C-alpha positions as CSV (number, residue, x, y, z in Angstrom):
1,M,32.6,-18.2,-19.0
2,V,34.5,-16.5,-16.2
3,Y,31.4,-14.2,-15.5
4,R,29.1,-17.3,-15.3
5,T,31.5,-19.0,-12.9
6,I,31.6,-15.9,-10.6
7,L,27.9,-15.6,-10.8
8,L,27.4,-19.2,-9.9
9,R,29.7,-19.0,-6.9
10,S,27.9,-15.8,-5.8
11,I,24.5,-17.4,-6.0
12,L,25.6,-20.5,-4.1
13,G,27.2,-18.3,-1.4
14,L,24.1,-16.3,-1.0
15,I,22.0,-19.4,-0.7
16,I,24.2,-20.9,1.9
17,L,24.4,-17.7,4.0
18,S,20.7,-17.0,3.8
19,I,19.8,-20.5,5.0
20,L,22.4,-20.6,7.8
21,R,22.2,-17.0,9.1
22,R,18.6,-16.0,8.2
23,N,19.1,-12.3,8.9
24,E,17.6,-9.3,7.1
25,H,20.8,-8.2,5.5
26,D,21.3,-11.6,3.9
27,I,17.7,-11.6,2.6
28,V,18.2,-8.2,1.1
29,N,21.3,-9.5,-0.7
30,V,19.2,-12.4,-2.0
31,Y,16.5,-10.1,-3.3
32,D,19.1,-7.8,-4.9
33,T,20.7,-10.8,-6.7
34,F,17.4,-12.3,-7.9
35,S,15.5,-9.1,-8.5
36,N,16.1,-9.3,-12.2
37,L,14.9,-12.9,-12.2
38,M,11.7,-11.7,-10.6
39,R,11.4,-9.0,-13.2
40,I,11.8,-11.5,-16.1
41,T,9.2,-13.9,-14.7
42,T,6.6,-11.3,-13.6
43,G,7.2,-8.3,-15.9
44,G,7.6,-5.9,-13.0
45,K,9.1,-5.0,-9.6
46,L,6.2,-5.6,-7.3
47,L,7.9,-8.5,-5.5
48,N,4.8,-10.4,-4.3
49,F,3.2,-13.7,-5.2
50,G,0.1,-12.2,-6.7
51,Y,-3.6,-13.0,-6.3
52,W,-5.1,-15.0,-9.2
53,T,-8.7,-15.2,-10.4
54,K,-10.2,-16.8,-13.6
55,D,-9.6,-13.4,-15.4
56,T,-5.9,-13.1,-14.4
57,I,-3.7,-13.5,-17.5
58,N,-0.1,-13.0,-16.1
59,P,1.9,-12.5,-12.8
60,L,2.0,-8.7,-13.0
61,Q,-1.8,-8.5,-13.2
62,A,-2.0,-10.9,-10.2
63,Q,0.5,-8.8,-8.3
64,I,-1.4,-5.6,-8.9
65,Q,-4.6,-7.4,-7.9
66,L,-3.0,-8.5,-4.5
67,T,-1.8,-4.9,-4.0
68,R,-5.3,-3.6,-4.4
69,I,-6.9,-6.3,-2.2
70,F,-4.4,-5.5,0.5
71,G,-5.3,-1.8,0.4
72,T,-9.0,-2.6,0.6
73,Y,-8.5,-5.2,3.4
74,G,-6.5,-2.6,5.4
75,S,-9.1,0.2,5.0
76,F,-6.5,2.5,3.6
77,D,-9.3,4.8,2.5
78,T,-10.0,5.8,6.1
79,A,-6.3,6.4,6.9
80,Q,-4.1,9.5,6.6
81,T,-0.7,8.1,7.4
82,L,0.7,4.7,6.5
83,L,4.1,3.1,7.4
84,D,5.0,0.5,4.8
85,V,7.6,-1.7,6.4
86,G,9.7,-3.7,3.9
87,S,8.5,-1.5,1.0
88,G,10.8,-3.0,-1.7
89,F,10.8,-0.7,-4.7
90,S,7.8,1.3,-3.4
91,I,5.6,0.2,-6.3
92,P,2.7,-0.9,-4.0
93,A,3.0,2.5,-2.3
94,L,2.6,4.3,-5.6
95,H,-0.6,2.3,-6.3
96,W,-2.0,3.2,-2.9
97,I,-1.0,6.9,-3.2
98,H,-2.8,6.9,-6.6
99,R,-5.9,5.2,-5.3
100,Y,-6.3,6.9,-1.8
101,S,-6.1,10.7,-2.2
102,N,-5.7,11.5,1.5
103,L,-2.9,9.0,2.2
104,K,0.7,9.9,3.1
105,I,3.1,6.9,3.0
106,F,6.4,6.3,4.7
107,C,8.3,3.6,2.9
108,L,10.8,1.8,5.2
109,N,13.3,-0.6,3.8
110,I,16.6,-2.0,5.1
111,S,17.9,-2.0,1.5
112,L,19.3,1.4,0.6
113,K,19.8,0.2,-3.0
114,Q,16.1,-0.5,-3.4
115,L,15.2,2.8,-1.8
116,K,17.4,4.8,-4.1
117,S,15.9,2.9,-7.1
118,A,12.4,3.7,-5.9
119,N,13.2,7.3,-5.4
120,S,14.6,7.7,-8.8
121,E,11.9,5.8,-10.6
122,I,8.8,7.5,-9.1
123,G,8.5,10.0,-11.9
124,K,9.1,7.4,-14.7
125,I,6.5,5.0,-13.4
126,Q,3.9,7.8,-13.0
127,H,4.3,8.7,-16.7
128,S,4.5,5.1,-17.9
129,K,2.3,4.2,-20.8
130,D,2.0,0.6,-19.7
131,N,-1.7,-0.1,-19.5
132,M,-1.1,-2.8,-16.9
133,I,0.5,-0.4,-14.5
134,N,-2.1,2.3,-15.2
135,L,-0.8,5.0,-12.9
136,S,-1.7,8.4,-14.1
137,F,0.1,11.5,-12.7
138,T,-0.5,12.1,-9.0
139,R,-0.2,15.7,-7.8
140,N,2.1,16.6,-4.9
141,I,3.5,13.2,-4.7
142,D,6.9,14.4,-3.3
143,N,5.0,15.5,-0.2
144,R,3.0,12.3,0.1
145,I,5.7,9.5,-0.1
146,F,8.9,9.4,1.9
147,H,11.7,6.8,2.1
148,I,13.4,5.7,5.3
149,N,16.4,3.4,5.5
150,S,16.0,1.3,8.6
151,T,15.5,-2.2,10.1
152,S,12.0,-3.4,10.9
153,T,12.9,-3.9,14.6
154,S,14.1,-0.4,15.4
155,I,12.0,2.1,13.5
156,P,12.9,5.9,13.7
157,I,9.3,7.1,14.0
158,R,7.8,8.8,17.0
159,N,5.2,7.2,19.3
160,E,1.5,7.0,18.3
161,S,2.0,8.8,15.0
162,V,0.5,6.6,12.2
163,D,-2.9,5.2,11.4
164,R,-1.7,2.0,9.6
165,I,1.4,-0.1,9.5
166,A,1.6,-2.4,6.5
167,A,3.9,-5.4,6.1
168,F,3.0,-6.5,2.6
169,E,4.7,-9.8,2.1
170,S,7.7,-8.8,4.2
171,A,7.0,-9.8,7.8
172,Q,8.3,-13.3,7.1
173,H,11.7,-11.7,6.9
174,F,11.5,-9.8,10.2
175,K,13.6,-11.2,13.0
176,P,12.6,-11.2,15.8
177,I,9.1,-10.6,14.6
178,A,8.0,-10.0,18.2
179,Q,10.2,-6.9,18.3
180,F,8.5,-5.7,15.0
181,I,5.1,-6.2,16.6
182,H,6.2,-4.3,19.7
183,E,7.5,-1.4,17.6
184,S,4.2,-1.4,15.7
185,R,2.2,-1.0,18.9
186,R,4.5,1.9,19.9
187,I,4.1,3.7,16.6
188,L,0.4,3.2,16.0
189,K,-2.2,5.6,17.2
190,Y,-4.9,4.3,19.5
191,S,-7.2,2.1,17.4
192,G,-4.6,2.1,14.6
193,Q,-4.2,-1.1,12.7
194,L,-1.3,-3.4,11.8
195,I,-2.0,-5.1,8.4
196,M,0.1,-8.1,7.2
197,A,0.1,-10.3,4.1
198,M,2.5,-13.2,4.3
199,P,3.2,-16.8,3.5
200,V,2.8,-19.1,6.6
201,I,3.2,-22.7,7.6
202,T,-0.1,-24.2,8.7
203,N,-0.7,-24.8,12.4
204,N,-0.9,-28.6,12.0
205,S,2.7,-28.7,10.7
206,D,4.3,-26.9,13.6
207,L,5.9,-30.1,14.9
208,M,7.6,-30.8,11.5
209,P,10.9,-29.0,10.7
210,F,10.4,-26.7,7.7
211,S,13.6,-27.7,6.1
212,K,12.4,-31.3,5.9
213,S,8.7,-30.7,5.2
214,Y,8.8,-27.9,2.7
215,N,11.6,-28.5,0.2
216,L,10.8,-25.6,-2.1
217,G,14.1,-25.1,-3.9
218,I,14.8,-21.5,-4.8
219,L,11.5,-20.4,-3.1
220,A,13.0,-21.7,0.2
221,V,15.8,-19.2,-0.5
222,T,13.5,-16.2,-1.1
223,W,11.5,-17.4,1.9
224,A,14.7,-18.2,3.9
225,S,13.8,-16.2,7.0
226,E,11.7,-17.6,9.8
227,H,8.6,-19.7,8.9
228,Y,5.9,-18.5,11.1
229,S,2.5,-20.1,11.8
230,V,-0.7,-18.2,12.3
231,S,-1.0,-19.5,15.8
232,L,2.4,-18.0,16.7
233,L,1.5,-14.6,15.1
234,E,-1.8,-14.5,16.9
235,S,-0.1,-15.3,20.2
236,L,2.5,-12.5,19.8
237,L,-0.1,-10.0,18.7
238,R,-2.3,-10.7,21.8
239,K,0.8,-10.6,24.0
240,D,1.4,-7.0,22.9
241,D,-2.2,-6.1,23.5
242,F,-3.4,-6.1,19.9
243,E,-7.0,-7.2,19.1
244,L,-7.2,-9.7,16.2
245,S,-9.8,-8.1,13.9
246,N,-9.6,-10.5,11.0
247,V,-7.5,-13.4,9.5
248,E,-8.2,-14.5,5.9
249,Y,-6.6,-17.5,4.3
250,I,-6.0,-17.0,0.5
251,G,-3.3,-19.5,-0.4
252,G,-5.6,-21.2,-2.9
253,K,-5.5,-18.0,-5.0
254,I,-1.8,-17.7,-4.6
255,Y,0.5,-20.7,-5.0
256,G,-1.3,-23.1,-7.4
257,P,-2.2,-20.6,-10.1
258,L,1.3,-19.0,-10.1
259,A,2.9,-22.5,-10.5
260,E,0.5,-23.4,-13.3
261,Y,1.4,-20.1,-15.1
262,Y,5.1,-20.8,-14.9
263,I,4.7,-24.4,-16.1
264,Q,2.5,-23.5,-19.0
265,N,4.9,-20.7,-20.1
266,R,8.1,-22.4,-19.2
267,D,9.7,-22.4,-22.6
268,R,9.3,-18.7,-23.1
269,L,10.4,-17.8,-19.6
270,R,13.3,-20.2,-19.7
271,S,14.7,-18.7,-22.8
272,E,14.7,-15.2,-21.1
273,I,16.1,-16.4,-17.8
274,I,19.1,-18.3,-19.2
275,K,20.2,-15.1,-21.0
276,E,21.3,-13.8,-17.6
277,Y,21.4,-16.7,-15.2
278,P,22.8,-20.2,-15.3
279,K,20.6,-23.0,-16.7
280,F,20.6,-24.9,-13.4
281,L,18.9,-21.9,-11.7
282,E,15.9,-22.1,-14.0
283,L,15.7,-25.8,-13.5
284,I,15.6,-25.3,-9.7
285,L,12.9,-22.6,-10.2
286,Y,10.8,-24.9,-12.3
287,K,11.0,-27.8,-9.8
288,S,10.3,-25.3,-7.0
289,M,7.1,-24.3,-8.6
290,I,5.9,-27.9,-8.8
291,K,6.9,-28.4,-5.1
292,M,5.2,-25.2,-4.0
293,K,1.9,-26.2,-5.6
294,R,2.2,-29.7,-4.1
295,E,2.7,-28.4,-0.6
296,S,-0.1,-25.9,-1.0
297,D,-2.4,-28.6,-2.2
298,R,-1.4,-30.7,0.9
299,N,-2.2,-27.7,3.1
300,F,1.3,-27.6,4.5
301,I,1.7,-23.9,3.5
302,N,-0.9,-21.1,3.2
303,Y,-1.0,-17.4,2.7
304,V,-2.8,-15.1,5.1
305,L,-4.1,-11.5,5.5
306,I,-4.0,-10.4,9.1
307,R,-5.5,-7.3,10.6
308,A,-4.8,-6.4,14.2
309,T,-6.0,-3.3,16.1
310,R,-4.0,-1.5,18.7
311,K,-6.0,-1.3,22.0
């Protein structure tokens, strides 16, 4: 009972801080607190919404699918060096290393805890017998994936040194994002590309405060940083002399299917969640899923892939 009370106070404190201050350190604390909740609901540590098709059977499969789509979208097959900013537990990087044999990846994350976890689990994941993960042994991996503890707005990498910069469902947490874009231009080689995948608010909702228009419960906490629109992102990229190569809207394959999966499997997921978290948290999560689907259907939120080339 005492533990539950402490946990409840901790969760409420994190929620309040993340909403009021909205800085990267608070967001990291939120993710560290809720990482096990994400593992329970998705079956893994990929930390993305996932991309759903008619053949997708669970969130982990959807997350792996989005990871693959992102690599294809970013033409990782033609790159040799990739900086993954906001790399989480480096699971996407392992998938890309496995799929693209010439790629060297620098995983940058503000969370030292996540980086240490990623570094210690690389070998375990490589030898996993989980058919869903399906990562066979990759040779020379220690010389192809590197971990860097840093903020997204002051990156300790030399000028014009990488082919791709990836912000895979992380750029919504970067503040100020203009500084991240400026750093990206500095670090990218000529004709190098900045690739982003992220939730956005739609341009026609710019005049409406996010806190009033998008009441997403716990999802507003895990998306408690800035809520950017595509028009703003495009403006900032062009201002820093990037050429917009492509923007794809894929929210229809993201939010609704995820919400439907949770609703259909709520009894099973709830029984697992309340073993470690207060019951009220699961109720908030459930209501959040319903609200997320509603706002997506109303086109108040979307999800985009953005590719911009350094001139």
